[in-house]
C-alpha positions in Angstrom: -103.8 -1.9 -12.7 -103.5 1.8 -13.4 -105.5 3.7 -10.8 -105.9 6.7 -13.0 -107.9 5.0 -15.7 -108.6 1.5 -14.3 -106.8 -0.2 -17.2 -104.6 -3.3 -16.9 -101.0 -2.7 -18.0 -98.7 -5.5 -19.0 -94.9 -5.4 -19.0 -92.3 -7.7 -20.6 -90.6 -9.9 -18.0 -87.1 -9.3 -19.3 -84.9 -7.4 -16.8 -85.3 -6.2 -13.3 -88.4 -4.3 -12.5 -88.3 -1.5 -9.9 -91.4 -0.2 -8.2 -91.1 3.2 -6.4 -93.6 4.4 -3.8 -93.9 7.1 -1.3 -94.5 4.5 1.5 -94.0 0.8 2.0 -96.8 -1.6 0.9 -99.0 -2.9 3.7 -97.8 -6.3 4.8 -101.3 -7.5 5.3 -102.8 -6.3 2.0 -99.8 -6.6 -0.4 -98.4 -10.1 0.7 -98.2 -11.3 -3.0 -96.2 -8.3 -4.1 -93.8 -8.4 -1.1 -93.3 -12.2 -1.5 -92.1 -11.6 -5.1 -89.8 -8.7 -4.4 -86.9 -7.3 -2.4 -87.7 -4.1 -0.4 -85.0 -1.5 -0.5 -85.3 1.7 1.6 -84.1 4.8 -0.3 -83.1 8.2 1.0 -82.6 11.5 -0.7 -79.1 11.8 -2.0 -76.8 14.7 -3.0 -75.3 13.7 -6.4 -72.5 15.6 -7.9 -74.4 16.0 -11.2 -78.1 16.3 -11.9 -79.2 13.7 -14.4 -81.9 16.0 -15.8 -79.2 18.5 -16.7 -77.0 15.8 -18.1 -79.7 14.6 -20.4 -80.1 18.2 -21.8 -76.5 19.6 -21.9 -77.6 22.9 -23.5 -74.1 23.5 -24.9 -72.2 22.9 -21.6 -69.0 21.0 -22.4 -68.8 19.0 -19.1 -72.5 18.0 -19.4 -72.0 17.1 -23.1 -69.0 14.9 -22.2 -71.0 13.0 -19.5 -73.9 12.6 -21.8 -71.7 11.2 -24.6 -70.2 8.7 -22.1 -73.7 7.5 -21.1 -74.9 7.4 -24.7 -71.8 5.4 -25.7 -72.3 2.9 -22.9 -76.0 2.5 -23.8 -75.1 1.7 -27.4 -72.3 -0.6 -26.3 -74.7 -2.6 -24.1 -77.3 -2.8 -26.8 -74.7 -4.1 -29.3 -73.5 -6.6 -26.8 -77.0 -7.8 -26.2 -77.7 -8.2 -29.9 -74.4 -10.1 -30.5 -75.0 -12.5 -27.6 -78.8 -12.8 -27.8 -78.5 -16.6 -28.5 -75.7 -17.5 -26.2 -76.6 -20.3 -23.8 -76.7 -19.7 -20.0 -74.7 -21.9 -17.6 -77.1 -24.0 -15.5 -76.4 -23.5 -11.8 -78.0 -24.6 -8.5 -78.2 -22.1 -5.7 -79.8 -24.2 -3.0 -83.1 -22.3 -2.9 -86.5 -22.9 -4.3 -89.8 -21.1 -4.9 -89.9 -17.3 -4.8 -86.4 -17.1 -3.3 -84.9 -19.0 -6.3 -86.9 -16.8 -8.7 -85.5 -13.7 -7.1 -81.8 -14.7 -6.8 -81.0 -17.2 -9.6 -81.3 -15.0 -12.7 -78.6 -12.6 -11.5 -76.3 -15.3 -10.3 -76.7 -17.3 -13.5 -75.9 -14.2 -15.6 -72.7 -13.5 -13.8 -71.6 -17.1 -13.8 -72.3 -17.2 -17.5 -70.1 -14.1 -18.1 -67.3 -15.7 -16.1 -67.2 -13.2 -13.3 -64.4 -13.4 -10.8 -64.7 -15.2 -7.5 -64.6 -11.8 -5.7 -67.5 -10.5 -7.7 -69.6 -13.7 -7.3 -69.0 -13.7 -3.6 -70.0 -10.1 -3.3 -73.2 -10.7 -5.3 -74.1 -13.7 -3.2 -73.6 -11.9 0.1 -75.7 -8.9 -1.2 -78.6 -11.2 -2.3 -78.3 -13.1 0.9 -78.8 -9.8 2.9 -82.0 -8.9 1.0 -83.2 -12.5 1.2 -82.7 -12.6 5.0 -84.5 -9.3 5.3 -87.4 -10.5 3.2 -87.8 -13.9 5.0 -87.5 -12.2 8.4 -90.4 -10.0 7.5 -92.3 -13.0 6.2 -91.6 -14.8 9.5 -93.4 -12.0 11.4 -96.7 -12.4 9.5 -99.8 -13.7 11.1 -99.6 -17.0 9.2 -96.0 -17.6 10.4 -96.9 -16.8 14.0 -100.0 -19.1 14.0 -98.3 -22.0 12.3 -96.2 -23.2 15.3 -99.3 -22.8 17.5 -101.4 -25.0 15.1 -98.6 -27.6 14.9 -98.2 -27.8 18.6 -102.0 -28.2 19.0 -102.1 -31.1 16.5 -99.1 -32.8 18.0 -100.6 -32.5 21.5 -104.3 -33.2 20.8 -104.1 -35.3 17.6 -105.0 -34.8 14.0 -108.6 -33.9 14.7 -109.3 -30.8 16.8 -112.4 -28.6 17.2 -112.2 -25.1 15.8 -113.3 -23.8 19.3 -110.2 -25.4 21.0 -107.9 -24.1 18.3 -109.3 -20.6 18.5 -108.8 -20.6 22.3 -105.3 -21.8 21.9 -104.4 -19.2 19.3 -106.0 -16.3 21.2 -104.3 -17.3 24.4 -100.9 -17.4 22.7 -101.1 -13.9 21.1 -100.9 -10.5 22.7 -104.4 -9.0 23.0 -107.8 -9.5 24.5 -111.1 -11.1 23.5 -114.0 -8.9 22.8 -116.2 -8.6 25.9 -119.4 -8.9 23.9 -118.4 -11.2 21.1 -115.9 -14.0 21.9 -115.4 -14.6 18.2 -113.5 -11.3 17.9 -109.9 -10.9 19.2 -108.4 -7.5 19.6 -104.7 -7.9 18.7 -102.1 -5.2 19.0 -100.0 -6.5 16.1 -102.2 -8.3 13.6 -105.5 -8.4 11.8 -107.7 -5.8 10.0 -107.5 -2.7 12.1 -106.3 -4.7 15.0 -109.1 -7.3 15.0 -108.9 -11.0 14.4 -112.1 -12.9 13.5 -112.6 -16.6 14.3 -114.0 -17.3 10.8 -111.1 -15.6 9.2 -108.6 -17.6 11.2 -110.4 -20.9 10.6 -110.4 -20.2 6.8 -106.8 -19.3 6.8 -105.9 -22.5 8.7 -107.8 -24.5 6.1 -106.3 -22.7 3.1 -102.7 -22.4 4.2 -102.2 -25.4 6.4 -104.3 -27.9 4.5 -107.0 -28.5 7.2 -110.3 -30.1 6.3 -113.3 -28.5 8.1 -116.3 -30.7 8.9 -119.5 -29.4 10.5 -121.0 -31.3 13.5 -123.6 -30.7 16.1 -120.9 -29.4 18.4 -119.4 -27.1 15.8 -116.6 -27.4 13.2 -114.0 -30.1 13.5 -110.7 -29.6 11.7 -108.7 -32.5 10.4 -105.0 -32.2 9.7 -102.3 -34.2 7.9 -99.3 -34.2 10.3 -96.8 -35.0 7.5 -98.1 -32.3 5.3 -98.2 -29.8 8.2 -94.5 -30.5 8.9 -93.5 -30.2 5.3 -94.8 -26.7 4.9 -92.6 -25.6 7.8 -89.9 -24.7 5.3 -92.2 -22.0 3.9 -92.1 -20.0 7.1 -88.4 -20.8 7.9 -85.9 -17.9 7.9 -82.7 -19.9 7.7 -82.2 -20.0 3.9 -78.6 -19.9 2.6 -77.5 -19.3 -1.0 -75.1 -22.1 -2.0 -74.3 -21.8 -5.7 -72.7 -24.6 -7.6 -72.4 -25.3 -11.3 -74.5 -28.1 -12.8 -72.1 -29.2 -15.5 -74.1 -32.3 -16.4 -76.8 -30.1 -17.8 -74.7 -27.3 -19.1 -74.9 -27.6 -22.9 -72.7 -25.1 -24.7 -73.5 -24.7 -28.4 -70.1 -24.8 -30.1 -71.7 -23.2 -33.2 -72.4 -20.0 -31.4 -70.1 -17.3 -32.8 -68.3 -14.9 -30.6 -67.6 -11.4 -31.8 -65.0 -9.4 -30.0 -63.8 -5.8 -30.2 -60.3 -5.3 -31.3 -58.7 -3.1 -28.7 -55.0 -3.1 -29.8 -54.9 -2.4 -33.5 -57.4 -1.6 -36.2 -55.4 -3.6 -38.7 -55.8 -6.9 -36.8 -58.7 -9.1 -38.0 -61.5 -10.1 -35.7 -62.0 -13.8 -34.9 -63.9 -15.6 -37.6 -66.8 -18.0 -36.9 -64.4 -20.9 -37.6 -62.2 -19.9 -34.6 -65.0 -20.3 -32.1 -63.4 -23.5 -30.7 -60.5 -21.5 -29.5 -62.7 -19.1 -27.6 -64.4 -19.7 -24.3 -67.7 -17.9 -24.6 -67.9 -17.6 -20.8 -64.5 -16.9 -19.3 -61.9 -15.8 -22.0 -60.2 -12.6 -21.0 -57.6 -10.4 -22.7 -54.9 -8.2 -21.2 -55.1 -4.5 -21.4 -52.5 -3.1 -23.8 -51.7 -0.3 -21.4 -51.5 -2.1 -18.0 -51.7 -5.6 -16.5 -55.5 -5.6 -16.1 -57.3 -8.6 -17.6 -60.9 -8.7 -18.5 -63.5 -9.9 -21.0 -63.1 -7.8 -24.2 -66.5 -6.1 -23.7 -65.6 -4.9 -20.2 -62.0 -4.2 -21.2 -63.2 -1.5 -23.6 -65.0 0.2 -20.7 -61.8 -0.1 -18.5 -59.7 1.6 -21.2 -62.1 4.4 -21.5 -62.2 5.0 -17.8 -58.6 4.3 -16.8 -56.7 5.2 -20.0 -58.9 7.9 -21.6 -56.0 9.4 -23.6 -55.4 6.0 -25.3 -59.1 5.2 -25.6 -59.7 8.3 -27.6 -57.0 7.5 -30.1 
């Protein structure tokens, strides 16, 4: 929703989306957004070049050279995308599910498909694991995650049926804060709630919605009925011990042998590019070629970038 004109805006899901704000979203009001994203704190940097000046060189030779390099890379990435638009992805399992899998799997799957080195894959996994741990640690400090073990303990101790009054008393006695002197249905918390207040009706509704309790009204008040098996199953939602364990699922990895692989000739303009009939001799995921100027080996697409950066005098020939 655009706050300036109250119009809904839709974005294509392809690629990583980055949302920039002046302050972090509120954990209580933006739970859906935070559950679907990694939060990265940014600080003011002091770059060597100003990107605004690079985009408008104004005749400056250094700026023009940097702009040409960026423009060339942009075109190269676009051409690579067009050539490999129909290439199949390798199917992998990363040992996660739900939102965690949606956040981590696409990047890992992309690099596995491109045949990245073990060092690159290991670095990528450790980086994603860091942000995943930070996200789940923050999630484990929410009101739902704090109340869950209290509710589970109450059900194990008192049975699958418990009055809302008893549950409210157990929750309030386990949290830091005090009951309102005039209204016992309000709890003043130092850490949770709307403006530091927790309301009995709000907590009861949350227990029913999140933990699967069924509320039944009686003469003595509301009675909450729980399913112990279901209550224990959802413990994984609030767990913080999630580890990325990537493995290839070869039994579901179907590589279309009819897919053509176009490569850039880096050694000689007179050599012919591989034809569509030579595709069986090319591994669309891991084939690498050796740099003609050093011992470096890489996929032809990235090798061109390597030559431009490491051997600029040959790359300009």
